[in-house]
N, C-alpha and C positions, 0 to 999 in steps of 0.2 A: 312780362312776367320771365320770358325766358330770357331777355337781358339779364333780369335779377338773378337766374339761376348760373348763367354764366359768369356774373360777378360774383356770386358766392362759393362759385367753383374756383375761381382763380384767386378769391382771399382765401380760401382752404388751403390751394397748392401754396400759397405765399405763408400761411401761419407754419405749413408742415417743413416749409424750407427754412424758414427762422427757426423751428424747433429744432430742426437739424444741425443746423450752425449754432446753437446754444450747445448742444451736446458735444458738438465737436470741439467747441473752443474749451468746456469743461475738460475733456480729455487731453487737449492741448495744454492746459494749465496743469493738469496734473502731471504731464510728463516734463513740462519746465520746472515744476517743483520735486520731483525725482531728481533730474539731473542737478539742480540745486544741491539736494540733499547729499547725493552723489561727491559733488567738487568739496562740499564741507568735511566729510568724512576723509577725502583724501588729505586734504588741509590740516585737519585735526591730527591725522596719522604719520602726515610728514613732520609735523611741530614734535609729538610724541617720538619719534624716532630720530630728530634733531635732537632731544634732551637726551636721549639714550646715548647718541653718539659723544655728547660733551661729558657725559659721566664718565664714558668708557676713555674718551681722552685725557681725562683727571687721573685713571687709573694706569693709563700708559695702552696702548693697541701697538699690533706689529704691523707691518706694511702691509702685508695680505689682510688682516681686517681693515685698516685703513682703506685701502682700495674696494673690498667689498662695502662698506659704509659709502662710500663716493658713488659707487655704482649704481647703488639700490636708492640713494638722493637722486639720481639721474635718473631712473626709471619712474620714480616717484615725480619728479619734476614734469617729465614728459607726460604721465598719465593726468597730473593735474592741468598742464597747458591742454591736451586734448578734451578734457572733462569741461574747461572754460569754452572751448570753439563749440561743443556741444550744446552748452549753455547758450551760449550766444546765439546759435541755430534756432535753438527753443524758443527763445525770448521771440526772434522774429517769426516764428511761426504762430507765435501767439499773438503778435500784434496784425499779422495777416488774419487772422482768426476772428479779431475782434473787428478790424476794417469789415470783412466779409459779413459778421453778426449785424454790425451796424447798418450796411445796405440792404439786408435782408429784413430787417427792423423798418429801415424806411420805406422798402416794397410795401410791406404788410400793413403799415401806417396807411400809405397810399390808398391800398385795397378797401380798407377797412371805412377809410372817408368816403371813396367813391360810391361803397356799398351802401353806407348811411345815408349820403346823399340820395343815392336812388331810392331806397327805402320812404326817407321822407319826403321825395317828389310823387312816388308812387300812393304815398297816404294823401298828400295834398290833392292828386289827381281825383282820387277816392271821395276825398271828403267835397271836393267841388262838385264830381258828380251826383253825390248824393243832395248837396244844396240846390243843383239844378233840378232834381226831381222832386224834392221838397217843395221848391218855387212852383213847378208843373202844378203839382197836385195842389196846391194851394187855389194858385191860378183857375184851376179847374172847378175847386169847390165855389171858389167865389161866382164864377160864372154859371153855376148851376143855381147857387142862392140867388142870383140876378134874375137868371131865368123862371125860377120857382116864384119869385116875388112880382112879376109881370103880370099884366092880367091878361086872359086869353080872347 
């Protein structure tokens, strides 16, 4: 009985750990999605700014305006490169989170299996004990009937 209680406690701890891994993985996936959204916004903004530059070039721009456009595009490109690195790092974190969650799931499944096996074994022992008790009672009843049927 104490063994089953210990196994139940281990199973519950594994379930808690698995639940936390799922929660953490969800948070990591949201962060990855946010990083991806920011990258898409930066890329879209760069494209819009590039179109604005081309439109300005057809109308003519001063060398100062040209330099400002180029500097701004360079800073956008830098921000895009940084966001790509952040997205890559976040994707690695998600992969690690998935690996952790799978490990926690395997551990939980193992404890669930062991607990179920322990319950089954306990039920079988109980059933065998009941059967032995029933057999003993039947044997005693037969002996009494045999003893009652003998002449004195």
